[in-house]
N, C-alpha and C positions, 0 to 999 in steps of 0.2 A: 503493499500501499504506500509505503513513503517514497519508493520509486516512482511510481504514478504521480504522487504529489510534486516530486522533484522535477519531473518532466514537465508538469502543468506549470508550475512557478516558472521555469526557465524558458518555456515557448510563450508563455503570458506576457513575461517582462520584455522578451526581444519584439514581440510583436507590437506591444504599447508604445515601446520607444520608437519603432521603428515606423507607426502607422501612417504618419503623413506622408514621409517619403515613400512607403510603399503604394499608398494610394494614388499618389501621382505618378510614380512609375507605371503601374498597371493601366492608367488611363491613357499613359504614351505607349502602351503596348511592350514595355521592357520587361525583361526577367531578373529578378535581383536573387543570386545564390547564396546557398547558407553552406558552409564548411565548418568541420571542427569534431569535438569528440565529447560525448554524453556517456559518463561511467556510471551505470546504475548500481553496481555492487560498492561503490566508494561514494555514491550520491555527490557527484563531483562533475560539471560540466565546463567546457572552454569552447564556446562557438564564435565565429566569425560571420558577420551577415554583411556581404558585398564582394566584389571580386577581389580574388587572392591579390592581383598585381595592382588594384587599385588602391588610393587613399581615402576614398569615400566609404567609411565603413562603420559597424559598432562591434567590438569586442567584449563578449558577455561572457563573464565568469562567474559560476554559482557554486556554493559547497553548502552541504548540512553542516550546522553547528550543534545540533540538538533536536532532540525529538520535536517535530514540527517547526524547526527552527532552520532558515536558510540565510546565507549571506552572499549578496550579489553586487556585482561592480560591472558596469559599463562604461565602456571607453569609446565616447563617441567622436569618430574623426571626421569632420567636414561633411556633415548631412546636408545635401543642397535639396532645401523646400523650395517652391516655384521661384521665389525672389531672396530667400534668405539662408546663408550658410551658417550650420550650429556646431560647435565642437564643445565637448564637455566631458568631464569624468563624474559620472554618477555613483554612488554607492549606498548601501543600506542593507537593511533587514527586514525578512519576510517571516511573519510567526503564523501557523496555521492550528487553530484549537477545534474540539468537538470531534465526537464519534459518528455523529449521523451526516452521512453526505449531505443531504438536504439542509442542514442547518450548521455547517461548519462557518467559522469566522476567520476573515484573512485579515492581518493588520500589516501595513507596510511604513516604513520610515526611511525617506531616502533624502541625502545632501548632493549638492552638485558642486565642484571646484574646476579652476582652471577653463572657467567658461570663456567663449567666444561666439561673438554675434558679429557675422560678416567680418570676420578677422580683428574684430575690436574687443577688448576686455569687456565683459557681462558680469554683472554682480551675481555671487552665488545664490542658488535656490535651496529650499527645503521643502518638503512636502511630508504629511503624515495622514494616512488614511486608511480606510478598513472596509470590509465588505461584511454586513451582518443584516439580519432580518431582510434578506431581499432588498438591500439598499447600499448604494455606493456612499461612504461618508467621508467627505473631506475634511478632516479634524484641523488641519494647519496648510496653508499656502503660503509660502512666502518667496516671491520671486518680483525682481524689478521695482522694489519698492511698493509692492501690493501684499497684502494680507487676504487671505481667502478663508473662507469656512461654508459649510452647508450639507447637503445631501440630495441625490439623485435615486428615485425609485427605479430597480432593474427589470420591473415588471409592469404590465398594462402600458399605460400612456407614457410612462418615465417622467413623471413629475418631480420637477426641480425645486428646491430652495436654496439660493446659493447667495452670499453676501460677500463682497469685494471691498475691502478698504485700502485706499492710496495714502499711504503713510508718508512718502518722500518719493514719489515716482517721476522719473525723467522723461520729460515729453518728447523729447530727441529719440529716446530707447523705444518708447511705446509708439511713436510713429512708425520707426523701423519696422516693428512687428505688427502694425495692422497695415501697412501698405505691403509687406510680405504676404499676409493673409489674403489681400487684395489681388495678388500675384503682380506688384508693381516693383520695379527696379529701378536704380539710380538714385539721384539726389531727391530730396523731398521738395518738390516746389512750392510748399507753403514756408518751408524753413522754420519748422515748430521749436521752440526751444523754452526750457524754464522747469519749473517744479511744480508738481500738482499733489495735493492732498483732497480726500473726501471720501466718499463712499458710493458705491452702486450696488443694486439689488436685483435679482432674476428669479423670477418666480412663474411656474406655470409648464408648459411642455415645448419643447424644441421642435420646429424653428422659430416659433413665433411667443416666445415667454413675455410675461410682462416685465418691463424694465423701469426703475424709478432710481433717482440719486440725484446728488448733490455734489458737486467737485469745485474747487478752488486752485486755479493756476495764479502763480505770481512770479515776477521777475522774468519776464520771458519776452518772445518776439512769435509775430506769426506774419509771414509776406513782409518782412522789413518794419513791421508795425511792434514798436516797442510797448509792452504794457506792464504797468505795475501788479494790476491784479484783474483776473477774470473769475467771476463766482458765475456757476451753471447749474439751474435747477431744472431737471426734465424728467418725463415719464412717457409711457407708450407701449406699445408692442412691437418688439423687435422685428425688422430694421427701422421703421417709422417712429420717432420720438417727436415729441412736442417739446420744444424749449420755452418753459413757462416763464423764465427770465433769465438772462444773461447781462450781468453787470459788468463793464469794462471800465476800467479807472486807469488813466495813463497822466504822468507826472508832467507839467507842462503842456498839456493836451487836453482832450473832452472826456466827458464822462457820460456815458450813456447806457441805456438797456437795450437788449434784443430779445425778441420773441418771436416764434413761428416753428412752422414743422421743417423736419431734416430725415431725409432717408439715408442712415449711413452705410447702406450697401451700394450707394453709387458714389462711388469716389472720385471718379472724373467730373461729375458734376457738383461736389461738393463747395466748391468754391462759388458758383452761381447761387448755390442754393443759401448760403451763408449772406450773399450780395442781398437777396430776396426777404431776408428776415425784417421784421418791421423795428424801426430804431425810434427810440425816445429819450427824451432827456432824462436825466436823473434827477427825479423832483421827489419830497417827501412832503406831506400836507396834512393837516389836522382842520379843525373848523374855523381856527382863527389865523393859520399860517401856511404858505406854501414856499418851498425852497427848493429852488433849482441850481444844482452845483455844475456849471458849464465847463470849467476848467480847474484843474489842480496845479497848483503851482510848485508843492513841493509836499513831502509826506514822509513820516518816519513813525517808530513808535511812540515817541514821545510828544510829536508835534506835527500839525498839518496846517498847511496855508492853502485856501483855496478861494476862487473866483466866484461870487455868487450873486445870484438874483433873489431877492426877498419879497413876498407878497405878503402884507401885514393888515390887518384889519384893526382900525384905530377904535376909541370909544363910541364914537357915534356909526361904528359899522361899515364906514367906509374902507376900500383898498387901496393903501399906498404901497408903492414900488420901491425898493432900494436896491441899488445896484453898487457891490463894494468887494473888499477882500477880507476875509476872516481868518485870524490866525488862532487855532487852537492848541493848548498845551496841558499834558497831561501830567499827573503827579502820582 
């Protein structure tokens, strides 16, 4: 029985890691060879996925370390996705518990090192997951400044409930991954940069789960437009999102809001979609006061200088307009 488990784990991990490249290769009518040794007596395996003479391959090593326990190491050497080259060393442990074949629990924990994304260094990743009660449970995912958790049903409609938190995500790295998923290569036409934080939630059934979240980017650029801060509040059914509000703040420039729909699976038309978003001035209001910040002159954690237009009601209820510069200092 342990030999069967060992073979299942070996093949499962190989297929999972290679799934993206394998699907792409099959779509192109290519054949990907497997070579190596699986020793059932010693519960040990060394398998190379890829051509023996090529540099694009996965070297998979797996060994049994105890009852139902396996140590796995994968050396991923330049696996070319449609527009993305990935290299990394992934190492971790898999544990299988339970005697009932229909109720066994799989727990895996892996870490990456020496990762390269399009030949550039990429931050190490970590994932801890499990399969139990007919669910895939993502206990922890840490990659590229993102934390992830949640679960996906493995039966029925494959219901999902996933949450991703951007702690300190690099927008340039994220743009590279997204464009690769779209099959786009070359330099980023939007020239995106900056750091992002916030959260994203996926609930429902793929390929159209409900998406909602709030993201905040700061100190970056988009198409040579330098911004201090962009806050984004959105929801919808993937890939159609409704931008409830996007607040753009720029030192020495205008501050404004954007609202409207976006189709995020239309990358070539994304720039035109952004241009069609409704643009509104940054206004706050109550019964007695309206305030329009139309230019931010300087800003920091302690002080802020803004050019404002204020509309105030006097004691008689008449509206008075005031144009001026306001400086706020925090203590």
